[in-house]
N, C-alpha and C positions, 0 to 999 in steps of 0.2 A: 701930385695924386699917385702917380705911377711910382714915384720913389718911396712914398710910404707903403704902397704895397708890396713893393720888392724888400724892403726892411722888414715887414711882418712875415713874408714868407722865408726870408732868411732866418729870422728868429725862430719860426716853426720849425725849420730844417734842423738848425742845431738842437733845438729841445727834444726833436723826435730821435736823433742820434743818440744824444745823452741818456735819454729815457731808455733807448734799447740797451745801452752798454750798462746802465744802472740795473736792469732786469737780469743780466748775466751775473753781475756781483752780488745780487740778492739771492741768486740761486746758491752760490758757493757759502754765502753767510747761513742759510737755510740748512745745508748739509753741515757745517759746522756746529749748529745748535742741535741737530740730530745726534751728532756724535757725542755733544754733552750730555744728552738726554740718556743714551745707552751707557755712558759712562757712569751717571748717577745711578742707573738702575743697578749696575754691577756693584757699585758700593753700598747700596741699600741692601741688596741681596746678601752680600758677604757680612754685613755687619748685623743685621737683625732678621734676615730671612722672612720678611713680611708676607702675608697673603697677597696673592696677585692683584686683587681689588684694592687692597690698602696701598700697594706699591704705586699703582696708577693713579690713586686718589692723591696721594703725597707729591707724586710728580707735578700732577697737574696744578697742584696749589702754590708750587714754588713760582716765585716771580720770573725767574730766568726762562721758565717754559710756558708762560701765559700766551705766547704768541703761537704755539703750535696748535692750531685748530683741531687736529685729529686727536690729540692728547685731551684736550678740553672735552671733546663729544664723547670721547670712550670713558671720562671719569664721571660722565652723568649717570651712567649704570655699570659701575665696576663689578658688580656682582654677576653680571652675564658676560664675564671678560673676553672670552675669545669671539664671541659674536660682535660685541659692541666695538671691539677693536679692529676688526676686520671692516666692519661697516664704516667706521670712522676713517680708517685709511682709504678705503675705496672712494668715499665721497669728498675727501679733501684734495681740491683741484689745484692746490699750491705744491703738492708733492709731485716729483717727477715718477715715470713709471719705474724706474730702477730703485729710487728710495723707497716707494711703496712695495716694491718686492721684498726688499730688505726687511721693512717693517712687518710685512705678512709673515715673515720667518721668524720674526721675533715673536709674533702673537701665537704662532704654532708651538713654539717652544716654552715660554713663560708659564709656570704653573702645572706643567704637564710631564716635566721630568725632574730628576734630583737636581741638587744645587750644582754639583758639578757640570752636569748637562747644560742647565740653564746658562751658567757662567761661560761655558765653551761656546754656546751658540751666540751669546753676547758678543763675546771676543771676536767671533767670525764676522758678525754683523758690523762691529766697529771697524775691521779692517776694511770690509767692503764699502762702508760708508767714506773712510779714509781715501780710498782709490777714487771714489766719486767726486769727493771734494777737491782733491788734486785735479782732477780733469775738469771740473767746473771752473776752479781758479785758472788754470792755464787757458781755457777757452774765453774766460773774462777778460784777460790780458790781451789775448790775440785779436779777438772778434771786438773787443771793447772799442779799441782804437780804429777798427775797420768801420764799425757803424757812426762812430763819431764823425769820421772823415767823410763817410757817404752822406751823412744827414747835412754837413756843410756844404760838400759838393753839390748835391742834390739841390739845395736851397739856392746856391749862387747860379746853377744852372737855369731853374725856375725863374729867378730873378732876372737874369739875361733876357730870357724869352719874354717876358713881361715888359721889359724895357724896349 
C-alpha cells in the first residue's frame, strides 16, 4: 500500500515538474505567434492598405491566429477598433504584461497615422517581441530543466518520507 502511494507521489511530482516546464515553453511559443501576427499585419498594410477593422477581421479569420484570444475578441467588433482592441488585450490572461504593453502600442498606432508611421510602429513592436521571445526561450531552457529536476526530487523526498 505504501509502495503504491510512493509511486503515485513520484508520478505527480514528475508531472508537476514537466507541466511547469511546458508552461515556460508555451510562453515562448505564444510570443512567436504574436511576432507572426505583427509580420502579417505589416504585409497586409503594405500590400493593400485595408481599413483597420478589415485588417483585424482578416487576421482573426486566418487559421494560424485562431488561438489568439484577444484577436478573436477584438474581431467581434472591429468597427470600434481602438476600444475593442484595448479591452481584448486587457482581458486576455494568457498575455504577459510585457506583450500586452506591446500590443497596446500597436492599438494606439494602427489606423491613426500614415502608412509609414504604422509600419514603423509595427517594426518596433516586432523588435520588442523578438527580445521578449528570446528571453522567454532562454528562461524555458534554464528553468525548464530546473523545474523538471525539482519535480522529480521533491517527489522522491515525499516518497521517502511516506515509506
